[in-house]
Each structure stands twice: as C-alpha cells, then as structure tokens.
N, C-alpha and C positions, 0 to 999 in steps of 0.2 A: 504493499498500499504506500501512497504518496506520502501518508503522514509517518512513517517509519523510515524515510529517507533520513540519512544524517546531513549535515551541514556539508559534507564534500559530496558532490554530484557524483553518481555511481557511472563507471563506463560501462557502456552498453554495446552490443552489436547492432548493425544496422538494422533498423527498424521495418517491418512489413511496409511496403507502399514507396520504398527508397531503393533505386536499382543499384546494385552492385558495383557495376562499371562506373556509376556516377563519383564513387570514391568520397563519397562525403562521410564525415566522422561526426556521429549523432551521439548525442548526451543527455540524459535526462535529466532538467533541471530541479523538477519537483519543487519542493519546498525550501531548498537550499538557500534561495536568493530573495526569501520574503521580506528581509528586511529592506528590500530596495526601495526607495522612496519614487512616489510618484505624485503627479501632478492634479489629475482628475480620473472621474470614473466615467466610463461610456454606458450609458443605460436604454433601454426601450420600455414603452409603456404597455406592449401587448403579451408580456409573460403571463403563465397560469399560476393557478392558487397552490399546487401541493407541493409539499416537501418544505426543506430548508435550505438557505444558503451555506455552502461547504467552506472549504480553505480555499485560501487565493493561492496560486502559483505565479511567480514572476520570471521573466526572463532574466539573466544575468546583467550585471552592471554594462552600461552600453550596447546591450543587445535589445533588438526590435523585433516585433514579428514581422515575417517577410512572406508567410505562407501559412496553410493550414490543412487539415482533413477532419473528417468527420466520422463517427461510427453509427452505421445505420441499420437497423432491423428491417428487412423490406417486407411488403405487406403478407401478412400469415392467413388470409383468405377466411375468416371465420374465427381464428384463434386470437388471444390477447395481441393487439399490435401496440408498438411501443415508439415507432418512428425514430427520431433522434435520440442518441444515448450519449453521445459525448462529443466533444471540439477539442481538436489537439494543435496547438499554437507550434509554429516552427520559428524559432528565433535565431538572427544572425546579426553579426557586429559590422557597422560600415559598408553594407553593403557587399562583404566577404560571405559567400555562403559555401565555402570550403569546409566551414565547422561550424554544426547546428546544434541548437538544443531544442527539446520540445518539453511542451509544459502542457497540460489538461485538466487541473482542478479535478473534483469527483466525477466519474463517469459511470453511466448505466452499466448494465451486464449482458445485452443483447445486441446482436449485429457483428458486422466486420468494420474494419476501418478501412477507410477510402484512400486511393492514390491521393498524396499531398497535391496541393495547387498552389503556387506561385505568383506574385506580384513580377511581372516582368523587369519591375525596377522599383525602387522606393519600398514603402513599409505600408503596414495595413494602418489605416486610419479611423475608420467607422464600420457600422455593422446593422443589418436587419434581422428578424427574424420571422420565420412562417409558423404559425400557432394555430391549431385546431383548439377552439374554445371548449370549455367544459361540456361533455356530451349528456349530462344527467345522472340521474341514480342507475340507471341500467344500460348506459351508453358505455362505448369502449373509448377509454381517454387517451390520447397521443401526445398532446401537448405541442412541444416544439419540433416540428417536422423537417426545417431546414433553415440555412444561414446565409446570408449575403455578406463580403465584406468588399469595402472600397479601398484601393490602392492610393497612394499619394501622388502616383504617376497618373492616375485617374481611372484604371479600367476597374470592372467591377467583377468579382468571383464569386460562383455559386455553389454550394455543395451539391452533391447528388443524392439528395434527402428524399421524402416521400412527399406526396402531393396534397394531402389534408390540409384544410386550414387556408388562410390567407397572411401574407406579408403584412407587416404594420409598417410605422414610419421609419427613417433612418434615425440611428442614434445622432448625437451631436458628433464633432469629429475633433481628432487630435491634432494640436496645430505645434508646429515647431519640433517635431518627434515623431510618436506613433504609438501603437498598441505595444503595452509591456508586460500584462499580466492578463490572468483571466480566474473568474469565481463563477461556479454554478450552481442553480437551484435545483436539488435533485430530491425527487421522492425515493426513499429507500424500497428495497426489494418489498414486495407484495404476499407473497408467499401464497400465490394461486389466485389470487383477487386481480383486480385490475390495476396494472402498472403503468404508469405515465411517463417515468424516469426523468427526462432533463425537461424542466419547467420554465427555466428563464437563465440569462447569463449576463454577467455585467463584465466589462474590459478595463483594465488600467491603462492611463496614457501617462508616459514619460517624455519629458522634453531632452533634447541634446544637452541642453546644460543642467539636466538632472534638478531641477527646482523641487525645492520642498512641497510635499502634497497639502 
C-alpha cells in the first residue's frame, strides 16, 4: 500500500503500459514527497457523494505531471459496474522524460490500467471529469467514468473510460507551473453490494518558484 512506503521511494521495474524499448526509468513516488509545498488545489463541482477523501500523493520537488493513465473496469453487462477506479499521474522534471515518477493516491480494485498518454510538450494544468449521478436505492452507481486533462501546450487528453454520465465544467488552471499532486475520494469495497469506487478527485498545483500553499 502507498501508505506503507517509506520516505525513500522504492525502485521499481517498468510498469505495465510503458514499453521497455522506451528505456524510461520509472519510480513510484507515493507518499515520500508529501511534504512538498503547493500553491492551490484544482477541484470540480460534479463529483459524487460516496466515500471519503484519502491521502495525497505528490510529485518530487521540481517535477510536474506530464501524462496520465487510468484504471478502468469495462461494462459488466448486468453485473455491478464501477467504471473508473483510479488515476495515475506521470511526473517528470524540466521536460526531461527519461526519468519518471508515478503517483496515484488510493485506487479501486477493479479493471486494468490503460496505456499512458502524454502532453506533446509542457505539463498538465487543468481537468474535468465525466460523472454518472446517483442512481437511487436500487440503481447501479458508477460515479466517475472518465477524465480529461488540458496541457500547458494546449492539447486536451482524454482517458479511455466508460460512457455513462456527463462531463462537468473544467477546473481552474495551474499558472506558472502545473499539476504536481493528486488526492482521490474513494468508496471502500462494499463486499458484494453496489461498488462505486472513485467518486471525486482533486489535484495540487505547484509553481516553478515553489510558492508556499
């Protein structure tokens, strides 16, 4: 578990979704860098009601998120659907993408991680989420279904999530820097009842000058 990581990040093999021939060196930052100062939090208003905010995870100092992947459970066709279960940020320093860290906060237990997507240049600066509203007492709640990010170089990246629900408004934007941390609102495993897993997410903004939050 991320909460068990020590202050020294654990060296890891290349994660699923990163081609070996890319020769990228990947490390899980986890909670090792949670003392990093940030300037602001990016939030949206269409997150769902279930679960609790979990621990934040931060990119190392001077690193910013340049890409992401998502953990998605596909359509279960009559069984319990959970849709988006997790978001993993890929952090790099000064545009150098040969040494990467990943952070993800708490994730759900269902589905598979997608191939990572990257900004062609620059860093992630804002986001919006696709959310299915509460389905009532006897409905199947999925909550967050997908996510989009906007890059500082202007392109928009969209995860390969599911199609239930609608996108809400974009968050505010990180200025003079970019996204540097993540914190998820997660419903814990429901032991055979209706699982909604990921219900909301918020991201930390850091500036290049590392101003105090």
